[in-house]
C-alpha positions in Angstrom: 77.3 81.0 101.2 76.5 80.2 97.4 72.8 81.9 98.0 74.7 84.8 98.8 76.8 84.6 95.6 74.0 83.9 93.5 72.0 86.8 95.1 75.0 89.4 94.4 75.7 88.1 91.1 71.8 88.8 90.1 71.8 92.2 91.2 75.3 93.0 89.6 74.3 91.2 86.2 74.4 94.7 84.4 77.5 96.2 86.2 80.3 96.6 83.7 83.7 95.2 84.3 82.4 93.3 87.6 81.8 89.7 87.7 81.5 86.8 90.3 83.0 83.8 89.7 82.9 80.3 91.5 86.6 78.2 91.2 86.5 74.6 92.8 89.9 74.3 94.0 89.5 70.7 94.1 89.3 70.3 90.4 90.9 73.5 89.1 94.9 74.1 89.6 95.2 77.7 91.0 98.9 77.0 92.3 99.9 78.8 89.3 98.2 81.9 90.4 100.1 82.1 93.6 97.1 82.0 95.8 97.3 80.7 99.1 93.8 78.8 99.4 93.8 77.7 103.2 89.8 77.6 104.2 86.7 76.8 101.8 85.4 79.0 100.8 88.3 81.3 100.2 86.4 84.8 98.8 88.8 87.0 97.1 88.3 90.5 95.2 90.7 91.0 92.4 90.8 94.6 91.4 90.8 95.4 87.7 93.6 97.5 88.2 95.7 95.1 90.2 95.0 91.3 89.5 98.4 90.4 91.2 97.2 91.4 94.9 93.6 90.0 95.8 91.8 91.3 99.1 90.6 88.6 101.1 87.3 88.9 102.4 87.2 88.5 106.2 83.7 90.0 107.2 80.5 88.1 108.4 79.4 86.0 105.7 76.1 87.4 104.7 74.6 89.7 101.8 74.9 92.9 103.4 78.3 93.0 104.6 79.5 91.1 101.4 78.1 94.2 99.4 79.6 96.4 101.8 83.1 94.8 101.2 82.5 94.8 97.2 81.9 98.6 97.5 84.3 99.3 99.7 87.1 97.5 97.6 86.5 97.6 94.0 87.8 100.0 91.8 
């Protein structure tokens, strides 16, 4: 999945108000954020206007489906 994240990150580098962040939950405490991480990698999209309810990515793990997911859910 990392190559997909890296490609999408490069292609969206100039998009204002959009960022891709990778967080290693084995070394970073995410419990205070109320996230229920049950599999790796868990992919969550946090909308700018509603960071308390992330949308979990459930699609096929490739760049095309991931781009469609971003377009469908980003605000």
